[in-house]
C-alpha positions as CSV (number, residue, x, y, z in Angstrom):
1,M,83.3,20.6,-84.4
2,T,81.9,23.5,-86.3
3,Q,81.2,26.9,-84.9
4,Q,79.0,30.1,-85.8
5,T,80.3,33.4,-85.6
6,D,78.1,35.4,-87.4
7,N,78.2,39.0,-85.7
8,D,75.6,40.5,-88.0
9,W,72.5,39.2,-85.8
10,K,70.4,41.5,-83.7
11,P,71.0,41.2,-80.0
12,Q,68.1,38.6,-79.4
13,T,69.1,36.3,-82.3
14,A,73.0,36.4,-81.0
15,L,71.8,35.5,-77.5
16,V,70.3,32.1,-78.9
17,H,72.6,31.1,-81.6
18,G,75.8,33.3,-81.2
19,H,79.0,31.4,-81.5
20,T,77.6,28.2,-81.0
21,I,80.0,24.8,-81.4
22,R,78.4,21.8,-82.7
23,S,79.9,18.5,-82.9
24,Q,79.6,16.0,-85.5
25,F,76.0,15.3,-84.4
26,Q,74.9,18.8,-85.2
27,E,72.7,19.2,-82.1
28,T,70.2,21.8,-81.9
29,S,70.8,22.8,-78.2
30,E,74.5,23.3,-77.3
31,S,76.2,20.5,-75.7
32,I,77.7,20.3,-72.0
33,W,81.3,18.8,-72.4
34,L,82.0,17.1,-69.0
35,T,85.4,16.7,-69.6
36,Q,88.7,17.3,-67.7
37,G,90.9,17.1,-70.7
38,F,91.3,16.5,-74.3
39,V,93.4,14.2,-76.4
40,Y,95.8,14.9,-79.0
41,D,96.7,12.9,-82.4
42,S,100.3,13.1,-81.6
43,A,103.1,14.4,-79.2
44,E,103.9,16.9,-81.5
45,A,100.3,18.1,-81.6
46,A,100.0,18.2,-77.8
47,E,103.2,20.3,-78.1
48,A,101.9,22.6,-80.3
49,R,98.5,23.1,-78.3
50,F,100.4,23.7,-74.9
51,K,102.6,26.5,-76.9
52,G,99.4,28.0,-78.4
53,E,100.2,27.3,-81.9
54,D,97.3,25.1,-82.1
55,P,94.2,27.0,-80.9
56,G,92.4,24.0,-79.4
57,F,91.4,23.1,-76.0
58,I,93.9,21.5,-73.5
59,Y,92.5,21.3,-69.9
60,S,88.8,22.6,-68.9
61,R,90.5,24.6,-66.1
62,Y,91.7,26.6,-68.8
63,A,89.0,26.3,-71.4
64,N,86.2,24.2,-72.4
65,P,84.1,24.1,-75.4
66,T,80.3,24.8,-73.3
67,V,82.1,27.6,-71.4
68,D,84.0,28.9,-74.3
69,M,80.5,29.5,-76.0
70,F,79.1,31.3,-73.1
71,E,82.3,33.7,-73.0
72,K,82.1,34.3,-76.8
73,R,78.3,35.2,-76.5
74,M,78.8,37.3,-73.4
75,A,81.6,39.3,-75.3
76,A,79.5,39.5,-78.4
77,L,76.7,41.2,-76.5
78,E,79.0,43.4,-74.3
79,G,81.0,44.5,-77.4
80,A,84.2,43.1,-75.5
81,E,87.1,41.5,-77.4
82,D,87.6,38.8,-74.7
83,A,86.2,37.3,-71.5
84,R,87.0,34.9,-68.8
85,A,83.9,32.8,-67.4
86,M,84.3,32.1,-63.6
87,A,82.7,30.1,-60.9
88,S,80.8,33.1,-59.1
89,G,80.1,36.7,-59.5
90,M,82.6,37.6,-56.6
91,A,85.3,35.2,-58.3
92,A,85.2,37.3,-61.5
93,V,85.3,40.6,-59.1
94,C,88.3,39.6,-57.2
95,A,90.2,38.4,-60.2
96,A,89.4,41.6,-62.0
97,V,90.6,43.6,-59.1
98,L,93.5,41.3,-57.7
99,C,95.2,40.9,-61.1
100,S,95.5,44.7,-61.6
101,L,97.0,45.3,-58.7
102,R,100.2,44.9,-56.3
103,A,101.7,46.0,-53.0
104,G,102.1,49.9,-53.0
105,D,99.0,50.4,-55.2
106,H,96.0,52.5,-54.4
107,V,92.3,51.9,-55.1
108,V,89.7,54.5,-55.3
109,S,86.3,52.9,-54.8
110,A,82.7,53.7,-54.5
111,R,81.6,53.0,-50.9
112,A,78.0,51.7,-51.8
113,L,78.7,48.3,-52.6
114,F,77.2,44.7,-52.2
115,G,78.6,43.4,-48.7
116,S,81.3,40.8,-50.3
117,C,82.9,43.5,-52.7
118,H,83.0,46.1,-49.5
119,W,85.1,43.4,-47.8
120,L,87.1,42.7,-50.6
121,I,88.1,46.7,-50.9
122,E,88.3,47.4,-47.2
123,Q,89.7,44.3,-45.6
124,L,91.5,42.0,-48.3
125,L,93.1,44.4,-50.3
126,P,94.9,46.4,-47.2
127,R,96.2,43.1,-46.0
128,Y,98.5,42.6,-49.3
129,G,99.9,46.3,-49.0
130,I,97.2,47.9,-51.3
131,E,96.0,51.4,-50.2
132,T,92.0,51.9,-50.5
133,T,89.7,54.9,-50.4
134,L,86.1,54.7,-50.1
135,I,83.9,57.7,-51.5
136,D,80.7,58.9,-52.4
137,A,80.7,58.0,-55.8
138,R,77.7,60.4,-56.9
139,D,80.0,63.4,-56.5
140,M,82.8,63.5,-59.0
141,S,84.9,66.0,-57.0
142,A,85.1,62.9,-54.3
143,W,86.7,60.9,-57.1
144,E,89.2,63.5,-58.4
145,N,90.1,64.4,-54.6
146,A,90.5,60.8,-53.7
147,V,93.3,60.4,-56.4
148,R,97.1,59.9,-55.3
149,P,100.3,59.3,-57.2
150,N,99.9,55.6,-56.9
151,T,96.1,55.4,-57.7
152,K,96.0,52.3,-60.0
153,L,92.4,51.3,-60.1
154,F,88.8,52.7,-59.8
155,F,86.1,50.4,-58.9
156,M,82.1,50.8,-58.7
157,E,79.0,49.0,-59.1
158,C,76.6,50.9,-61.4
159,P,73.7,50.6,-60.6
160,T,74.9,49.6,-56.9
161,N,73.6,46.7,-55.1
162,P,71.2,46.8,-53.7
163,T,70.5,50.8,-53.6
164,L,70.7,51.5,-57.0
165,E,73.0,54.6,-57.2
166,V,74.0,55.5,-60.6
167,Y,77.3,57.3,-61.4
168,D,78.7,59.0,-64.4
169,I,80.8,56.1,-65.9
170,Q,81.9,58.5,-68.8
171,A,83.3,61.2,-66.7
172,I,84.8,58.9,-64.1
173,S,86.6,57.1,-66.8
174,K,88.1,60.2,-68.5
175,L,89.8,60.9,-64.9
176,A,91.1,57.4,-65.0
177,D,92.5,57.9,-68.3
178,S,94.1,61.1,-67.3
179,I,96.2,59.5,-64.4
180,G,97.0,56.1,-66.0
181,A,94.2,54.2,-64.1
182,R,91.7,51.5,-65.1
183,V,88.2,51.2,-64.5
184,V,86.1,48.2,-63.2
185,V,82.4,48.3,-63.4
186,D,80.2,45.8,-61.9
187,N,77.3,46.0,-64.5
188,V,75.3,43.2,-63.0
189,F,71.9,45.1,-62.5
190,A,71.8,46.7,-65.8
191,T,73.1,43.8,-67.7
192,P,74.6,44.5,-70.9
193,L,71.2,45.1,-72.5
194,Y,70.6,48.1,-70.7
195,Q,74.2,49.5,-70.1
196,K,77.6,48.8,-71.7
197,P,80.3,50.5,-69.8
198,L,83.1,49.7,-72.1
199,Q,81.3,52.1,-74.5
200,L,81.2,54.7,-71.9
201,G,85.1,54.3,-71.6
202,A,85.4,51.5,-68.7
203,H,88.3,49.2,-69.3
204,V,86.8,46.1,-67.4
205,V,83.3,45.1,-66.9
206,V,82.2,42.3,-64.5
207,Y,79.0,40.0,-63.8
208,S,77.5,38.0,-61.3
209,A,76.0,35.6,-64.1
210,T,74.2,33.9,-61.3
211,K,71.4,37.0,-61.2
212,H,69.9,38.0,-64.6
213,I,71.9,36.0,-66.8
214,D,71.0,32.7,-65.2
215,G,67.5,34.6,-64.3
216,Q,66.1,31.3,-62.7
217,G,68.1,30.6,-59.8
218,R,69.5,27.4,-61.1
219,C,73.7,27.9,-60.8
220,L,76.4,30.5,-60.1
221,G,78.8,31.8,-62.7
222,G,80.7,35.2,-63.3
223,I,82.5,36.8,-66.2
224,V,85.1,39.5,-66.6
225,L,85.3,40.9,-69.8
226,S,87.8,43.5,-71.3
227,D,90.4,44.0,-74.4
228,K,92.3,41.0,-75.2
229,E,95.5,42.9,-74.4
230,W,94.6,43.6,-71.0
231,I,93.2,39.8,-70.5
232,D,96.5,38.4,-72.0
233,A,98.8,40.4,-69.7
234,N,96.9,40.6,-66.6
235,L,94.2,38.3,-66.2
236,H,95.0,35.2,-68.1
237,D,98.1,34.2,-65.9
238,Y,96.1,34.9,-62.7
239,F,92.9,33.0,-64.2
240,S,95.1,29.5,-65.4
241,H,96.8,29.3,-62.0
242,T,94.3,30.1,-59.3
243,G,91.4,28.1,-60.8
244,P,88.2,30.0,-60.4
245,S,87.0,28.6,-63.7
246,L,83.7,28.1,-64.7
247,S,82.0,24.5,-64.5
248,P,80.8,23.4,-68.1
249,F,77.7,22.1,-66.5
250,N,76.9,25.5,-65.0
251,A,77.8,27.5,-68.3
252,W,74.9,25.3,-69.9
253,P,72.2,26.8,-68.2
254,L,73.9,30.3,-68.1
255,L,73.4,29.9,-72.1
256,K,70.0,28.9,-72.0
257,G,69.4,32.0,-69.4
258,L,71.0,34.2,-72.3
259,E,68.1,33.1,-74.7
260,T,65.2,34.6,-72.7
261,L,67.4,37.5,-71.3
262,P,65.6,40.2,-73.1
263,L,62.2,39.0,-72.3
264,L,63.4,38.6,-68.4
265,M,64.7,42.1,-68.3
266,R,61.6,43.6,-69.8
267,Q,59.3,41.9,-67.7
268,Q,61.2,42.8,-64.6
269,T,61.7,46.3,-65.6
270,H,57.9,47.1,-66.2
271,N,57.2,45.5,-62.8
272,A,59.7,47.7,-61.0
273,V,58.1,50.7,-62.3
274,R,54.9,49.8,-61.3
275,I,56.0,48.7,-57.8
276,A,58.1,52.1,-57.3
277,N,55.1,54.2,-58.5
278,Y,52.7,52.5,-56.2
279,L,54.7,53.0,-53.2
280,A,55.8,56.5,-54.0
281,E,52.2,57.5,-54.6
282,H,50.5,55.6,-51.7
283,Q,53.2,55.3,-49.0
284,R,55.0,58.7,-48.6
285,D,56.6,58.1,-45.5
286,S,58.6,55.0,-46.7
287,L,61.8,55.3,-48.7
288,V,61.6,53.9,-52.2
289,D,65.2,53.0,-53.9
290,Y,64.6,53.0,-57.6
291,S,66.7,54.7,-60.5
292,G,63.8,56.6,-61.9
293,P,61.9,59.9,-61.0
294,E,63.4,62.0,-58.0
295,D,60.4,61.0,-55.8
296,H,61.6,57.6,-55.9
297,R,64.7,58.2,-53.9
């Protein structure tokens, strides 16, 4: 197989062609490798693969060519060193949070969360001895006042689902750095086209690829992106042993979704502005939640 790794393309081109793996047939569209495992030329080759001395594929729960294309394409778009694709957005959120914590740690989280994220922070983590504090994340002093000696993680959606609250990721990340905590940002609503949390100082970014990245309601998917050192030390074993991996069958429509992501986001943003402006002008007694002019909130 051959792999395209050109990183000099503009985003629109990279989303179509970046890190494409082609077989000996040189297909135009990415292939779907529906396989559980992979064969080896010899026992020695298998040993080298399992030891990590040969970078090839072993088992599709760990890595798969179709999924690998999606991970690398997303990492290039996000500006991340590495990524792991998962079966859903919540699988990605759970992996990013749980692999970072242990009993006795403390998490500070925005209280404006998607329902399942709220359950994870408020219900699941305390069952395993992890303390949590929910705050109004728009107030920087709330982050500062919530910090404890055992605070290890800050978590937020930005913008939030569905109320579209927006937070100062850069300031929050600086606070986290000062206490040795990590910042996990769910960036699903902004997508990497409109916001790159890693460039603002965040340490880990998660997405529900089910939403804008697929864009057409075809499948579920999620992804966690960060620096390679953190993924190798924290996420890799969690991912390999708990099995939240993305199906190659679902990775393929997500790759197709990336091809039209700029078009989708441009049109969606255009439509949202028009709707928000109309409601703000004609229905003064209604609440309009939109991250725009003040009269839209």
